N, C-alpha and C positions, 0 to 999 in steps of 0.2 A: 922309440918305445920308452914310456915313462918308467921310473923305478917302481918296483913292486911294493905294495904295502906289506908290512911284516906278517900280517895274518894270512897272506896268500902264499908265503914262501913254502909252507908244507905241501901245498898243491903242486908247486913247481917241482919240489923234491920227488913227488910221486911220479912225475913224468920222466925223470932221468932214466931209471931202468927200463921204462917202457920204450924209450927212444932207441936204446941199444937193441932191444928185441925187435923193434920196428925195422931198423936198418937190416938186420939179419933176415927177418921175414920177407921184406920187400924184395930182397935179392933172389928169393926163391919163387917169386910170382912173376908171370909174364907181364912186361910193360903194358901191353894192350889191355890186359885184365885190370891192372891198376888204374889205367886211364878211364876205363869203362865204369868201374866201381866208384871212383872218386869224382868223376865229372871233369877231370883235367883234360887239357888239350896237349898234343905232342907236336914238336916242330920237326923240321927235316933232319936235325941231328939227334932226334930221339928224346930230347929233354922234355920234361913235364912242365907245363905252364899252369900256374895256380895263382888266383887272386885272393889275398887275405886282407880284409878291411881296406879294400880299395887299392892296395899295393900289389903289383905283379911280381911273382917270384919264379925262378927257374930251378928245377931239381934234376940233377944228373942221375940217369939210370944206372951208372957204373958204380957209384959209391953213395948215392943219395945225399950228396952235399946240396944245401939250399943256398941260393944266391939271389940278390935283388936283380930284377930284369933290367932296370935302368942303369945301374952302375957296375954290375957284376960282382959287387962286394959280398963276401960270405956273411950270412946272417948271424946274429947273436944266438947262443945256445937256446935261449928261451923261445925265440921265434922258430928255430929249427925243430924244437921239441913239439910245438903245436902242429906244425905243418906235417912232419913225418908221422906223428901219432894219428893225424887225420888220414893220411894215405894208407897206413897200416890197418886202421880200424874200419874204414869205409867198406861196406858190403854191397853197395849198389841198390839198397832199398829206395823205392820211390819216395821223395819227400812228401809228407802228408798234407801240408798246408794247414794243419790244425795246431793252434797255439795253446800251450799249457804253461803253468808256472813251474819254476825250478823244482819244487817239492813233488811235482807230479811225474818227473822223470825217474827212470829206474835208479835207485839208491840216492835220489835227490833229497829225500827227507833228512838224511844225516847231515847234509851241509846247508839246509834251507835257511836257517836263522842267520848263520854267518854270511851266506850269499846275499841275503837281503841287506845286511849291514854294509857290505862293500859295493853294492850296486844301487838299489833303489834309495836306501836311506842316505847314502853318500851323495847321490845326485841331488836330492832335495836339500841336503845340508850345504853343498858347495856351489849349486847353481845360482848365478846372479843374473837378474833380468827376466826371471819368470818364463812364461810360455813363449814369449817372443824370442828370447835368447835361445831357448831349446829348439824351436822350429828352425831358426837360422842355422844353428849348429848341425842339426840332424840333416837338413837339406844340403849343407855344404859337404857332408860326408856321404851323400848319395842315398840317404834314407827316403823311403817311399811312404807317403801319408797313409795312415790307417784310421778307420772310423772307430777308434777306441779311446776312452778317456777324454780329457780336454785337449790332449795332443798325443798322437801315437804315430810311430814310424817303424817300418821294418827295414832290416839291413841284411844283405846277403854277405855274411861274414866269410864264409867259405863256399865253394861251389854247390854243396848240398846241405849247408847249415845256415838256416835263416833265424835271426833273432829279432825280437821286437822290443821297443822301449815305449812304455805307456806312462803318461804323467797326468795326474789329477791336481788341479790348482786348489789350494786351500782357501779358507775364509776365516772369519772371526771365531767360528765354532770348531772347524776341523782343519788340521794341518795338511799341507800338501803331501801327496804320496806319489811314488813312482815304482814301477816294477819292470824287470826284464823278463820277457817270455821267450819260449823256444817252440819250434815245431816238435811234436811228440815223436817224430822219427829221428831226432838229433842223436840219440844214443847209439844209432847204427853207424855213426860217423866219428864219435869222440867219446871217451869215457867220461864219467860224471865230473871228475876233477878238472878235466880239460875244458868241459863246457862251462864250469864255474869261472875258469880263467878267461874264456871268451867273453862272458858277461862283464867281468871286471874291466877287460880291455876296451870293450865298447863304451862303457860309462866314462872311462878315462879319456877316450878320444872325443866324446861328446862334450865333456867339461872343458877340455883343452880348446876345442873349436869355439865354444861359447865365450871363452875369454878373449878371443882374437877380434 
């Protein structure tokens, strides 16, 4: 996980008390209901299996500790915060398939300008190699092509949270543009500040992959 940009730290701070509540709340809900609402799988030991940005994690139903499935290592607080908040927020709403901008999500208008700054504008500013590099990076991360913009890809970031990245290549008259989009059902699975962090992490992963 890359270090967070300073302007995102307030969003991380908002997740901290939510996580404490999430752990307490999850302990009162039946594991089968949690799995059904969140789209997670459970193994023979009762642990939840969840994939976040292509990496599989295991969550203990006893204390809701989050560990990497491949190494068994406990995850950093930031990652645990996102995953546990997802599990506690998920209400089982069927994903809509309808993509909207961040400002169109509940309470999204408040964060919209800042969100575009550390997602779409950052991608345009830091991407090297244009559309070819973006396509290579997106496909390496499991992105599925979309018929949007000059290059568009969807990413199943969490079991029921799909994000899309759309890029328009500029010319002599207009600069390049990029946007991160969400299914309009995303707020049923993560509070708005959590969704903002998901968008930021997606852009960070794409930029990292584009540099390789």
